[in-house]
Predicted model as a PDB file, atoms N, CA, C, CB and O in Angstrom, pLDDT in the B-factor column:
MODEL        1                                                                  
ATOM      1  N   UNK A   1      10.669  -8.426  13.171  1.00 80.00           N  
ATOM      2  CA  UNK A   1      10.831  -8.806  11.794  1.00 80.00           C  
ATOM      3  C   UNK A   1      10.104  -7.780  10.916  1.00 80.00           C  
ATOM      4  CB  UNK A   1      10.298 -10.244  11.551  1.00 80.00           C  
ATOM      5  O   UNK A   1       8.947  -7.445  11.169  1.00 80.00           O  
ATOM      6  N   UNK A   2      10.784  -7.297   9.902  1.00 94.00           N  
ATOM      7  CA  UNK A   2      10.189  -6.298   9.016  1.00 94.00           C  
ATOM      8  C   UNK A   2       9.296  -6.966   7.974  1.00 94.00           C  
ATOM      9  CB  UNK A   2      11.285  -5.468   8.324  1.00 94.00           C  
ATOM     10  O   UNK A   2       9.325  -8.186   7.807  1.00 94.00           O  
ATOM     11  N   UNK A   3       8.516  -6.166   7.286  1.00 95.00           N  
ATOM     12  CA  UNK A   3       7.653  -6.670   6.215  1.00 95.00           C  
ATOM     13  C   UNK A   3       8.490  -7.306   5.106  1.00 95.00           C  
ATOM     14  CB  UNK A   3       6.779  -5.533   5.640  1.00 95.00           C  
ATOM     15  O   UNK A   3       8.110  -8.332   4.543  1.00 95.00           O  
ATOM     16  N   UNK A   4       9.621  -6.695   4.800  1.00 92.00           N  
ATOM     17  CA  UNK A   4      10.521  -7.235   3.775  1.00 92.00           C  
ATOM     18  C   UNK A   4      11.049  -8.616   4.189  1.00 92.00           C  
ATOM     19  CB  UNK A   4      11.700  -6.262   3.528  1.00 92.00           C  
ATOM     20  O   UNK A   4      11.131  -9.529   3.367  1.00 92.00           O  
ATOM     21  N   UNK A   5      11.404  -8.755   5.464  1.00 90.00           N  
ATOM     22  CA  UNK A   5      11.869 -10.052   5.975  1.00 90.00           C  
ATOM     23  C   UNK A   5      10.764 -11.102   5.852  1.00 90.00           C  
ATOM     24  CB  UNK A   5      12.326  -9.926   7.452  1.00 90.00           C  
ATOM     25  O   UNK A   5      11.023 -12.240   5.460  1.00 90.00           O  
ATOM     26  N   UNK A   6       9.554 -10.719   6.182  1.00 93.00           N  
ATOM     27  CA  UNK A   6       8.415 -11.646   6.086  1.00 93.00           C  
ATOM     28  C   UNK A   6       8.180 -12.078   4.642  1.00 93.00           C  
ATOM     29  CB  UNK A   6       7.140 -10.994   6.653  1.00 93.00           C  
ATOM     30  O   UNK A   6       7.927 -13.251   4.366  1.00 93.00           O  
ATOM     31  N   UNK A   7       8.266 -11.123   3.736  1.00 95.00           N  
ATOM     32  CA  UNK A   7       8.072 -11.441   2.328  1.00 95.00           C  
ATOM     33  C   UNK A   7       9.151 -12.383   1.820  1.00 95.00           C  
ATOM     34  CB  UNK A   7       8.059 -10.170   1.497  1.00 95.00           C  
ATOM     35  O   UNK A   7       8.860 -13.319   1.075  1.00 95.00           O  
ATOM     36  N   UNK A   8      10.396 -12.142   2.220  1.00 95.00           N  
ATOM     37  CA  UNK A   8      11.499 -13.017   1.819  1.00 95.00           C  
ATOM     38  C   UNK A   8      11.305 -14.405   2.390  1.00 95.00           C  
ATOM     39  CB  UNK A   8      12.845 -12.442   2.273  1.00 95.00           C  
ATOM     40  O   UNK A   8      11.484 -15.399   1.686  1.00 95.00           O  
ATOM     41  N   UNK A   9      10.944 -14.481   3.649  1.00 94.00           N  
ATOM     42  CA  UNK A   9      10.725 -15.780   4.276  1.00 94.00           C  
ATOM     43  C   UNK A   9       9.555 -16.521   3.614  1.00 94.00           C  
ATOM     44  CB  UNK A   9      10.462 -15.605   5.780  1.00 94.00           C  
ATOM     45  O   UNK A   9       9.610 -17.740   3.449  1.00 94.00           O  
ATOM     46  N   UNK A  10       8.515 -15.802   3.243  1.00 95.00           N  
ATOM     47  CA  UNK A  10       7.383 -16.415   2.540  1.00 95.00           C  
ATOM     48  C   UNK A  10       7.810 -16.957   1.178  1.00 95.00           C  
ATOM     49  CB  UNK A  10       6.244 -15.397   2.368  1.00 95.00           C  
ATOM     50  O   UNK A  10       7.413 -18.057   0.795  1.00 95.00           O  
ATOM     51  N   UNK A  11       8.624 -16.184   0.441  1.00 96.00           N  
ATOM     52  CA  UNK A  11       9.122 -16.650  -0.856  1.00 96.00           C  
ATOM     53  C   UNK A  11       9.959 -17.912  -0.686  1.00 96.00           C  
ATOM     54  CB  UNK A  11       9.952 -15.551  -1.546  1.00 96.00           C  
ATOM     55  O   UNK A  11       9.837 -18.855  -1.468  1.00 96.00           O  
ATOM     56  N   UNK A  12      10.807 -17.927   0.334  1.00 97.00           N  
ATOM     57  CA  UNK A  12      11.642 -19.102   0.599  1.00 97.00           C  
ATOM     58  C   UNK A  12      10.764 -20.300   0.930  1.00 97.00           C  
ATOM     59  CB  UNK A  12      12.633 -18.825   1.754  1.00 97.00           C  
ATOM     60  O   UNK A  12      10.974 -21.391   0.401  1.00 97.00           O  
ATOM     61  N   UNK A  13       9.785 -20.103   1.800  1.00 95.00           N  
ATOM     62  CA  UNK A  13       8.906 -21.190   2.209  1.00 95.00           C  
ATOM     63  C   UNK A  13       8.160 -21.777   1.013  1.00 95.00           C  
ATOM     64  CB  UNK A  13       7.911 -20.700   3.260  1.00 95.00           C  
ATOM     65  O   UNK A  13       8.124 -22.996   0.842  1.00 95.00           O  
ATOM     66  N   UNK A  14       7.570 -20.923   0.189  1.00 96.00           N  
ATOM     67  CA  UNK A  14       6.813 -21.401  -0.976  1.00 96.00           C  
ATOM     68  C   UNK A  14       7.730 -22.103  -1.975  1.00 96.00           C  
ATOM     69  CB  UNK A  14       6.085 -20.230  -1.663  1.00 96.00           C  
ATOM     70  O   UNK A  14       7.371 -23.145  -2.524  1.00 96.00           O  
ATOM     71  N   UNK A  15       8.900 -21.541  -2.209  1.00 98.00           N  
ATOM     72  CA  UNK A  15       9.847 -22.159  -3.141  1.00 98.00           C  
ATOM     73  C   UNK A  15      10.344 -23.497  -2.618  1.00 98.00           C  
ATOM     74  CB  UNK A  15      11.030 -21.229  -3.393  1.00 98.00           C  
ATOM     75  O   UNK A  15      10.426 -24.472  -3.365  1.00 98.00           O  
ATOM     76  N   UNK A  16      10.673 -23.540  -1.338  1.00 98.00           N  
ATOM     77  CA  UNK A  16      11.150 -24.786  -0.744  1.00 98.00           C  
ATOM     78  C   UNK A  16      10.069 -25.855  -0.791  1.00 98.00           C  
ATOM     79  CB  UNK A  16      11.601 -24.555   0.702  1.00 98.00           C  
ATOM     80  O   UNK A  16      10.355 -27.019  -1.071  1.00 98.00           O  
ATOM     81  N   UNK A  17       8.836 -25.467  -0.521  1.00 96.00           N  
ATOM     82  CA  UNK A  17       7.725 -26.415  -0.587  1.00 96.00           C  
ATOM     83  C   UNK A  17       7.617 -26.997  -1.992  1.00 96.00           C  
ATOM     84  CB  UNK A  17       6.399 -25.734  -0.181  1.00 96.00           C  
ATOM     85  O   UNK A  17       7.501 -28.212  -2.154  1.00 96.00           O  
ATOM     86  N   UNK A  18       7.653 -26.140  -3.003  1.00 97.00           N  
ATOM     87  CA  UNK A  18       7.568 -26.603  -4.392  1.00 97.00           C  
ATOM     88  C   UNK A  18       8.706 -27.562  -4.737  1.00 97.00           C  
ATOM     89  CB  UNK A  18       7.587 -25.410  -5.348  1.00 97.00           C  
ATOM     90  O   UNK A  18       8.477 -28.622  -5.319  1.00 97.00           O  
ATOM     91  N   UNK A  19       9.927 -27.183  -4.377  1.00 98.00           N  
ATOM     92  CA  UNK A  19      11.099 -27.997  -4.727  1.00 98.00           C  
ATOM     93  C   UNK A  19      11.099 -29.309  -3.954  1.00 98.00           C  
ATOM     94  CB  UNK A  19      12.398 -27.221  -4.447  1.00 98.00           C  
ATOM     95  O   UNK A  19      11.395 -30.356  -4.531  1.00 98.00           O  
ATOM     96  N   UNK A  20      10.776 -29.281  -2.665  1.00 97.00           N  
ATOM     97  CA  UNK A  20      10.729 -30.523  -1.891  1.00 97.00           C  
ATOM     98  C   UNK A  20       9.652 -31.467  -2.424  1.00 97.00           C  
ATOM     99  CB  UNK A  20      10.472 -30.218  -0.408  1.00 97.00           C  
ATOM    100  O   UNK A  20       9.870 -32.677  -2.493  1.00 97.00           O  
ATOM    101  N   UNK A  21       8.492 -30.926  -2.803  1.00 94.00           N  
ATOM    102  CA  UNK A  21       7.429 -31.770  -3.343  1.00 94.00           C  
ATOM    103  C   UNK A  21       7.826 -32.373  -4.691  1.00 94.00           C  
ATOM    104  CB  UNK A  21       6.138 -30.965  -3.490  1.00 94.00           C  
ATOM    105  O   UNK A  21       7.493 -33.520  -4.988  1.00 94.00           O  
ATOM    106  N   UNK A  22       8.532 -31.599  -5.493  1.00 97.00           N  
ATOM    107  CA  UNK A  22       8.931 -32.071  -6.822  1.00 97.00           C  
ATOM    108  C   UNK A  22      10.101 -33.056  -6.767  1.00 97.00           C  
ATOM    109  CB  UNK A  22       9.304 -30.888  -7.700  1.00 97.00           C  
ATOM    110  O   UNK A  22      10.099 -34.067  -7.470  1.00 97.00           O  
ATOM    111  N   UNK A  23      11.096 -32.760  -5.933  1.00 97.00           N  
ATOM    112  CA  UNK A  23      12.341 -33.525  -5.959  1.00 97.00           C  
ATOM    113  C   UNK A  23      12.586 -34.383  -4.725  1.00 97.00           C  
ATOM    114  CB  UNK A  23      13.478 -32.597  -6.129  1.00 97.00           C  
ATOM    115  O   UNK A  23      13.484 -35.224  -4.722  1.00 97.00           O  
ATOM    116  N   UNK A  24      11.792 -34.176  -3.676  1.00 95.00           N  
ATOM    117  CA  UNK A  24      12.032 -34.894  -2.428  1.00 95.00           C  
ATOM    118  C   UNK A  24      13.171 -34.269  -1.656  1.00 95.00           C  
ATOM    119  CB  UNK A  24      12.330 -36.362  -2.700  1.00 95.00           C  
ATOM    120  O   UNK A  24      13.870 -33.390  -2.161  1.00 95.00           O  
ATOM    121  N   UNK A  25      13.353 -34.723  -0.436  1.00 94.00           N  
ATOM    122  CA  UNK A  25      14.408 -34.173   0.433  1.00 94.00           C  
ATOM    123  C   UNK A  25      15.790 -34.393  -0.168  1.00 94.00           C  
ATOM    124  CB  UNK A  25      14.341 -34.810   1.829  1.00 94.00           C  
ATOM    125  O   UNK A  25      16.602 -33.469  -0.221  1.00 94.00           O  
ATOM    126  N   UNK A  26      16.056 -35.608  -0.617  1.00 96.00           N  
ATOM    127  CA  UNK A  26      17.394 -35.921  -1.131  1.00 96.00           C  
ATOM    128  C   UNK A  26      17.702 -35.226  -2.449  1.00 96.00           C  
ATOM    129  CB  UNK A  26      17.538 -37.409  -1.307  1.00 96.00           C  
ATOM    130  O   UNK A  26      18.846 -34.842  -2.692  1.00 96.00           O  
ATOM    131  N   UNK A  27      16.694 -35.061  -3.305  1.00 97.00           N  
ATOM    132  CA  UNK A  27      16.920 -34.457  -4.613  1.00 97.00           C  
ATOM    133  C   UNK A  27      16.925 -32.942  -4.610  1.00 97.00           C  
ATOM    134  CB  UNK A  27      15.891 -34.929  -5.556  1.00 97.00           C  
ATOM    135  O   UNK A  27      17.432 -32.324  -5.546  1.00 97.00           O  
ATOM    136  N   UNK A  28      16.373 -32.338  -3.578  1.00 97.00           N  
ATOM    137  CA  UNK A  28      16.317 -30.875  -3.497  1.00 97.00           C  
ATOM    138  C   UNK A  28      17.699 -30.311  -3.189  1.00 97.00           C  
ATOM    139  CB  UNK A  28      15.302 -30.423  -2.422  1.00 97.00           C  
ATOM    140  O   UNK A  28      18.443 -30.873  -2.386  1.00 97.00           O  
ATOM    141  N   UNK A  29      18.030 -29.212  -3.825  1.00 98.00           N  
ATOM    142  CA  UNK A  29      19.295 -28.518  -3.588  1.00 98.00           C  
ATOM    143  C   UNK A  29      19.002 -27.098  -3.151  1.00 98.00           C  
ATOM    144  CB  UNK A  29      20.192 -28.528  -4.856  1.00 98.00           C  
ATOM    145  O   UNK A  29      18.068 -26.459  -3.636  1.00 98.00           O  
ATOM    146  N   UNK A  30      19.819 -26.616  -2.221  1.00 98.00           N  
ATOM    147  CA  UNK A  30      19.636 -25.253  -1.716  1.00 98.00           C  
ATOM    148  C   UNK A  30      19.748 -24.234  -2.847  1.00 98.00           C  
ATOM    149  CB  UNK A  30      20.669 -24.943  -0.620  1.00 98.00           C  
ATOM    150  O   UNK A  30      19.015 -23.245  -2.847  1.00 98.00           O  
ATOM    151  N   UNK A  31      20.639 -24.445  -3.804  1.00 98.00           N  
ATOM    152  CA  UNK A  31      20.788 -23.508  -4.920  1.00 98.00           C  
ATOM    153  C   UNK A  31      19.514 -23.453  -5.760  1.00 98.00           C  
ATOM    154  CB  UNK A  31      21.985 -23.907  -5.801  1.00 98.00           C  
ATOM    155  O   UNK A  31      19.109 -22.379  -6.204  1.00 98.00           O  
ATOM    156  N   UNK A  32      18.890 -24.592  -5.977  1.00 98.00           N  
ATOM    157  CA  UNK A  32      17.653 -24.636  -6.756  1.00 98.00           C  
ATOM    158  C   UNK A  32      16.540 -23.894  -6.012  1.00 98.00           C  
ATOM    159  CB  UNK A  32      17.234 -26.105  -7.037  1.00 98.00           C  
ATOM    160  O   UNK A  32      15.765 -23.159  -6.624  1.00 98.00           O  
ATOM    161  N   UNK A  33      16.463 -24.087  -4.697  1.00 98.00           N  
ATOM    162  CA  UNK A  33      15.460 -23.387  -3.893  1.00 98.00           C  
ATOM    163  C   UNK A  33      15.707 -21.880  -3.941  1.00 98.00           C  
ATOM    164  CB  UNK A  33      15.481 -23.892  -2.428  1.00 98.00           C  
ATOM    165  O   UNK A  33      14.767 -21.102  -4.102  1.00 98.00           O  
ATOM    166  N   UNK A  34      16.953 -21.471  -3.805  1.00 98.00           N  
ATOM    167  CA  UNK A  34      17.295 -20.043  -3.868  1.00 98.00           C  
ATOM    168  C   UNK A  34      16.931 -19.468  -5.236  1.00 98.00           C  
ATOM    169  CB  UNK A  34      18.803 -19.828  -3.582  1.00 98.00           C  
ATOM    170  O   UNK A  34      16.348 -18.387  -5.316  1.00 98.00           O  
ATOM    171  N   UNK A  35      17.267 -20.180  -6.309  1.00 98.00           N  
ATOM    172  CA  UNK A  35      16.937 -19.714  -7.662  1.00 98.00           C  
ATOM    173  C   UNK A  35      15.427 -19.595  -7.834  1.00 98.00           C  
ATOM    174  CB  UNK A  35      17.519 -20.671  -8.724  1.00 98.00           C  
ATOM    175  O   UNK A  35      14.936 -18.616  -8.398  1.00 98.00           O  
ATOM    176  N   UNK A  36      14.709 -20.570  -7.358  1.00 98.00           N  
ATOM    177  CA  UNK A  36      13.236 -20.577  -7.467  1.00 98.00           C  
ATOM    178  C   UNK A  36      12.645 -19.384  -6.713  1.00 98.00           C  
ATOM    179  CB  UNK A  36      12.647 -21.911  -6.909  1.00 98.00           C  
ATOM    180  O   UNK A  36      11.659 -18.795  -7.158  1.00 98.00           O  
ATOM    181  N   UNK A  37      13.243 -19.028  -5.578  1.00 98.00           N  
ATOM    182  CA  UNK A  37      12.761 -17.898  -4.770  1.00 98.00           C  
ATOM    183  C   UNK A  37      13.242 -16.548  -5.294  1.00 98.00           C  
ATOM    184  CB  UNK A  37      13.210 -18.066  -3.332  1.00 98.00           C  
ATOM    185  O   UNK A  37      12.751 -15.503  -4.867  1.00 98.00           O  
ATOM    186  N   UNK A  38      14.204 -16.570  -6.222  1.00 97.00           N  
ATOM    187  CA  UNK A  38      14.735 -15.321  -6.765  1.00 97.00           C  
ATOM    188  C   UNK A  38      15.671 -14.605  -5.812  1.00 97.00           C  
ATOM    189  CB  UNK A  38      13.611 -14.409  -7.128  1.00 97.00           C  
ATOM    190  O   UNK A  38      15.762 -13.378  -5.821  1.00 97.00           O  
ATOM    191  N   UNK A  39      16.370 -15.381  -4.988  1.00 97.00           N  
ATOM    192  CA  UNK A  39      17.335 -14.811  -4.041  1.00 97.00           C  
ATOM    193  C   UNK A  39      18.670 -15.518  -4.219  1.00 97.00           C  
ATOM    194  CB  UNK A  39      16.830 -14.941  -2.566  1.00 97.00           C  
ATOM    195  O   UNK A  39      18.750 -16.535  -4.908  1.00 97.00           O  
ATOM    196  N   UNK A  40      19.720 -14.984  -3.598  1.00 96.00           N  
ATOM    197  CA  UNK A  40      20.991 -15.692  -3.684  1.00 96.00           C  
ATOM    198  C   UNK A  40      21.089 -16.731  -2.560  1.00 96.00           C  
ATOM    199  CB  UNK A  40      22.176 -14.696  -3.611  1.00 96.00           C  
ATOM    200  O   UNK A  40      20.404 -16.641  -1.541  1.00 96.00           O  
ATOM    201  N   UNK A  41      21.947 -17.696  -2.777  1.00 97.00           N  
ATOM    202  CA  UNK A  41      22.078 -18.820  -1.853  1.00 97.00           C  
ATOM    203  C   UNK A  41      22.534 -18.364  -0.469  1.00 97.00           C  
ATOM    204  CB  UNK A  41      23.057 -19.844  -2.409  1.00 97.00           C  
ATOM    205  O   UNK A  41      22.138 -18.958   0.534  1.00 97.00           O  
ATOM    206  N   UNK A  42      23.344 -17.340  -0.401  1.00 97.00           N  
ATOM    207  CA  UNK A  42      23.814 -16.833   0.891  1.00 97.00           C  
ATOM    208  C   UNK A  42      22.645 -16.334   1.741  1.00 97.00           C  
ATOM    209  CB  UNK A  42      24.838 -15.702   0.683  1.00 97.00           C  
ATOM    210  O   UNK A  42      22.607 -16.562   2.950  1.00 97.00           O  
ATOM    211  N   UNK A  43      21.697 -15.654   1.103  1.00 96.00           N  
ATOM    212  CA  UNK A  43      20.529 -15.167   1.830  1.00 96.00           C  
ATOM    213  C   UNK A  43      19.681 -16.332   2.326  1.00 96.00           C  
ATOM    214  CB  UNK A  43      19.689 -14.238   0.942  1.00 96.00           C  
ATOM    215  O   UNK A  43      19.145 -16.287   3.433  1.00 96.00           O  
ATOM    216  N   UNK A  44      19.560 -17.366   1.513  1.00 97.00           N  
ATOM    217  CA  UNK A  44      18.834 -18.560   1.940  1.00 97.00           C  
ATOM    218  C   UNK A  44      19.475 -19.161   3.178  1.00 97.00           C  
ATOM    219  CB  UNK A  44      18.787 -19.595   0.812  1.00 97.00           C  
ATOM    220  O   UNK A  44      18.784 -19.540   4.123  1.00 97.00           O  
ATOM    221  N   UNK A  45      20.798 -19.248   3.169  1.00 96.00           N  
ATOM    222  CA  UNK A  45      21.509 -19.794   4.329  1.00 96.00           C  
ATOM    223  C   UNK A  45      21.422 -18.870   5.544  1.00 96.00           C  
ATOM    224  CB  UNK A  45      22.972 -20.042   3.976  1.00 96.00           C  
ATOM    225  O   UNK A  45      21.537 -19.337   6.677  1.00 96.00           O  
ATOM    226  N   UNK A  46      21.224 -17.583   5.331  1.00 95.00           N  
ATOM    227  CA  UNK A  46      21.029 -16.658   6.444  1.00 95.00           C  
ATOM    228  C   UNK A  46      19.736 -17.006   7.188  1.00 95.00           C  
ATOM    229  CB  UNK A  46      20.991 -15.190   5.938  1.00 95.00           C  
ATOM    230  O   UNK A  46      19.699 -17.011   8.419  1.00 95.00           O  
ATOM    231  N   UNK A  47      18.683 -17.295   6.431  1.00 94.00           N  
ATOM    232  CA  UNK A  47      17.395 -17.639   7.032  1.00 94.00           C  
ATOM    233  C   UNK A  47      17.368 -19.073   7.555  1.00 94.00           C  
ATOM    234  CB  UNK A  47      16.281 -17.441   6.022  1.00 94.00           C  
ATOM    235  O   UNK A  47      16.819 -19.341   8.624  1.00 94.00           O  
ATOM    236  N   UNK A  48      17.954 -19.979   6.804  1.00 95.00           N  
ATOM    237  CA  UNK A  48      17.957 -21.410   7.170  1.00 95.00           C  
ATOM    238  C   UNK A  48      19.358 -21.954   6.925  1.00 95.00           C  
ATOM    239  CB  UNK A  48      16.881 -22.229   6.343  1.00 95.00           C  
ATOM    240  O   UNK A  48      19.778 -22.105   5.778  1.00 95.00           O  
ATOM    241  N   UNK A  49      20.068 -22.242   7.984  1.00 95.00           N  
ATOM    242  CA  UNK A  49      21.469 -22.658   7.887  1.00 95.00           C  
ATOM    243  C   UNK A  49      21.687 -23.912   7.044  1.00 95.00           C  
ATOM    244  CB  UNK A  49      22.014 -22.892   9.260  1.00 95.00           C  
ATOM    245  O   UNK A  49      22.673 -24.015   6.315  1.00 95.00           O  
ATOM    246  N   UNK A  50      20.763 -24.860   7.149  1.00 97.00           N  
ATOM    247  CA  UNK A  50      20.949 -26.132   6.457  1.00 97.00           C  
ATOM    248  C   UNK A  50      19.662 -26.554   5.753  1.00 97.00           C  
ATOM    249  CB  UNK A  50      21.400 -27.221   7.443  1.00 97.00           C  
ATOM    250  O   UNK A  50      18.578 -26.054   6.053  1.00 97.00           O  
ATOM    251  N   UNK A  51      19.804 -27.473   4.824  1.00 97.00           N  
ATOM    252  CA  UNK A  51      18.636 -28.011   4.130  1.00 97.00           C  
ATOM    253  C   UNK A  51      17.743 -28.757   5.115  1.00 97.00           C  
ATOM    254  CB  UNK A  51      19.065 -28.945   2.975  1.00 97.00           C  
ATOM    255  O   UNK A  51      16.519 -28.685   5.010  1.00 97.00           O  
ATOM    256  N   UNK A  52      18.327 -29.463   6.059  1.00 97.00           N  
ATOM    257  CA  UNK A  52      17.539 -30.162   7.080  1.00 97.00           C  
ATOM    258  C   UNK A  52      16.684 -29.185   7.882  1.00 97.00           C  
ATOM    259  CB  UNK A  52      18.460 -30.947   8.023  1.00 97.00           C  
ATOM    260  O   UNK A  52      15.509 -29.445   8.143  1.00 97.00           O  
ATOM    261  N   UNK A  53      17.274 -28.077   8.264  1.00 97.00           N  
ATOM    262  CA  UNK A  53      16.554 -27.054   9.026  1.00 97.00           C  
ATOM    263  C   UNK A  53      15.382 -26.508   8.200  1.00 97.00           C  
ATOM    264  CB  UNK A  53      17.513 -25.900   9.435  1.00 97.00           C  
ATOM    265  O   UNK A  53      14.274 -26.350   8.714  1.00 97.00           O  
ATOM    266  N   UNK A  54      15.634 -26.224   6.931  1.00 97.00           N  
ATOM    267  CA  UNK A  54      14.599 -25.713   6.044  1.00 97.00           C  
ATOM    268  C   UNK A  54      13.499 -26.755   5.840  1.00 97.00           C  
ATOM    269  CB  UNK A  54      15.205 -25.305   4.695  1.00 97.00           C  
ATOM    270  O   UNK A  54      12.315 -26.422   5.897  1.00 97.00           O  
ATOM    271  N   UNK A  55      13.875 -27.999   5.606  1.00 97.00           N  
ATOM    272  CA  UNK A  55      12.892 -29.066   5.409  1.00 97.00           C  
ATOM    273  C   UNK A  55      12.006 -29.208   6.638  1.00 97.00           C  
ATOM    274  CB  UNK A  55      13.593 -30.402   5.103  1.00 97.00           C  
ATOM    275  O   UNK A  55      10.786 -29.323   6.516  1.00 97.00           O  
ATOM    276  N   UNK A  56      12.615 -29.199   7.822  1.00 96.00           N  
ATOM    277  CA  UNK A  56      11.836 -29.308   9.059  1.00 96.00           C  
ATOM    278  C   UNK A  56      10.878 -28.139   9.228  1.00 96.00           C  
ATOM    279  CB  UNK A  56      12.764 -29.387  10.261  1.00 96.00           C  
ATOM    280  O   UNK A  56       9.746 -28.326   9.673  1.00 96.00           O  
ATOM    281  N   UNK A  57      11.317 -26.941   8.879  1.00 95.00           N  
ATOM    282  CA  UNK A  57      10.448 -25.767   8.983  1.00 95.00           C  
ATOM    283  C   UNK A  57       9.267 -25.888   8.026  1.00 95.00           C  
ATOM    284  CB  UNK A  57      11.241 -24.479   8.691  1.00 95.00           C  
ATOM    285  O   UNK A  57       8.136 -25.571   8.395  1.00 95.00           O  
ATOM    286  N   UNK A  58       9.517 -26.339   6.808  1.00 95.00           N  
ATOM    287  CA  UNK A  58       8.442 -26.529   5.832  1.00 95.00           C  
ATOM    288  C   UNK A  58       7.478 -27.603   6.327  1.00 95.00           C  
ATOM    289  CB  UNK A  58       9.017 -26.914   4.444  1.00 95.00           C  
ATOM    290  O   UNK A  58       6.262 -27.420   6.281  1.00 95.00           O  
ATOM    291  N   UNK A  59       8.019 -28.714   6.796  1.00 93.00           N  
ATOM    292  CA  UNK A  59       7.186 -29.809   7.280  1.00 93.00           C  
ATOM    293  C   UNK A  59       6.303 -29.353   8.446  1.00 93.00           C  
ATOM    294  CB  UNK A  59       8.064 -30.993   7.710  1.00 93.00           C  
ATOM    295  O   UNK A  59       5.112 -29.664   8.483  1.00 93.00           O  
ATOM    296  N   UNK A  60       6.885 -28.620   9.392  1.00 94.00           N  
ATOM    297  CA  UNK A  60       6.124 -28.149  10.549  1.00 94.00           C  
ATOM    298  C   UNK A  60       5.007 -27.183  10.138  1.00 94.00           C  
ATOM    299  CB  UNK A  60       7.060 -27.467  11.550  1.00 94.00           C  
ATOM    300  O   UNK A  60       3.898 -27.265  10.667  1.00 94.00           O  
ATOM    301  N   UNK A  61       5.288 -26.272   9.200  1.00 89.00           N  
ATOM    302  CA  UNK A  61       4.257 -25.332   8.751  1.00 89.00           C  
ATOM    303  C   UNK A  61       3.140 -26.061   8.019  1.00 89.00           C  
ATOM    304  CB  UNK A  61       4.866 -24.257   7.842  1.00 89.00           C  
ATOM    305  O   UNK A  61       1.966 -25.748   8.213  1.00 89.00           O  
ATOM    306  N   UNK A  62       3.490 -27.025   7.185  1.00 88.00           N  
ATOM    307  CA  UNK A  62       2.464 -27.782   6.474  1.00 88.00           C  
ATOM    308  C   UNK A  62       1.641 -28.624   7.435  1.00 88.00           C  
ATOM    309  CB  UNK A  62       3.099 -28.673   5.409  1.00 88.00           C  
ATOM    310  O   UNK A  62       0.425 -28.745   7.288  1.00 88.00           O  
ATOM    311  N   UNK A  63       2.307 -29.197   8.408  1.00 89.00           N  
ATOM    312  CA  UNK A  63       1.606 -29.990   9.416  1.00 89.00           C  
ATOM    313  C   UNK A  63       0.638 -29.102  10.202  1.00 89.00           C  
ATOM    314  CB  UNK A  63       2.617 -30.673  10.374  1.00 89.00           C  
ATOM    315  O   UNK A  63      -0.487 -29.509  10.495  1.00 89.00           O  
ATOM    316  N   UNK A  64       1.074 -27.910  10.535  1.00 88.00           N  
ATOM    317  CA  UNK A  64       0.231 -26.959  11.252  1.00 88.00           C  
ATOM    318  C   UNK A  64      -0.987 -26.573  10.420  1.00 88.00           C  
ATOM    319  CB  UNK A  64       1.034 -25.710  11.625  1.00 88.00           C  
ATOM    320  O   UNK A  64      -2.103 -26.506  10.935  1.00 88.00           O  
ATOM    321  N   UNK A  65      -0.766 -26.316   9.122  1.00 84.00           N  
ATOM    322  CA  UNK A  65      -1.875 -25.973   8.230  1.00 84.00           C  
ATOM    323  C   UNK A  65      -2.886 -27.111   8.147  1.00 84.00           C  
ATOM    324  CB  UNK A  65      -1.351 -25.636   6.830  1.00 84.00           C  
ATOM    325  O   UNK A  65      -4.095 -26.879   8.161  1.00 84.00           O  
ATOM    326  N   UNK A  66      -2.390 -28.332   8.063  1.00 88.00           N  
ATOM    327  CA  UNK A  66      -3.281 -29.490   7.948  1.00 88.00           C  
ATOM    328  C   UNK A  66      -4.084 -29.706   9.226  1.00 88.00           C  
ATOM    329  CB  UNK A  66      -2.476 -30.750   7.622  1.00 88.00           C  
ATOM    330  O   UNK A  66      -5.236 -30.135   9.161  1.00 88.00           O  
ATOM    331  N   UNK A  67      -3.511 -29.423  10.359  1.00 86.00           N  
ATOM    332  CA  UNK A  67      -4.218 -29.634  11.617  1.00 86.00           C  
ATOM    333  C   UNK A  67      -5.343 -28.628  11.825  1.00 86.00           C  
ATOM    334  CB  UNK A  67      -3.248 -29.558  12.772  1.00 86.00           C  
ATOM    335  O   UNK A  67      -6.222 -28.843  12.660  1.00 86.00           O  
ATOM    336  N   UNK A  68      -5.322 -27.532  11.074  1.00 82.00           N  
ATOM    337  CA  UNK A  68      -6.347 -26.495  11.194  1.00 82.00           C  
ATOM    338  C   UNK A  68      -7.537 -26.744  10.257  1.00 82.00           C  
ATOM    339  CB  UNK A  68      -5.738 -25.128  10.901  1.00 82.00           C  
ATOM    340  O   UNK A  68      -8.532 -26.020  10.289  1.00 82.00           O  
ATOM    341  N   UNK A  69      -7.413 -27.767   9.437  1.00 74.00           N  
ATOM    342  CA  UNK A  69      -8.504 -28.066   8.480  1.00 74.00           C  
ATOM    343  C   UNK A  69      -9.596 -28.847   9.159  1.00 74.00           C  
ATOM    344  CB  UNK A  69      -7.980 -28.854   7.264  1.00 74.00           C  
ATOM    345  O   UNK A  69     -10.594 -29.192   8.526  1.00 74.00           O  
TER     346      UNK A  69                                                      
ENDMDL                                                                          
END                                                                             
C-alpha cells in the first residue's frame, strides 16, 4: 500500500466515523461520506464495496482503539 493509499484510507475512515456518529448507520449515505472525504463515490466503493463493510471497518478500528486505553 502506498502512502497516497494510506492517506486516502485515513480520510475515508475519519469521514465515515464523523458521518456515522452524526447520522447513525441507517442515516449515513455513501455519497455524503465521499463528499466529506473530498473523494468521488466510485473511489469510496473501490476501498469499501458496501456501507456495511465500511461501518464494520470503522467499528472494528474504534473498538481496537478503545481496547488499547
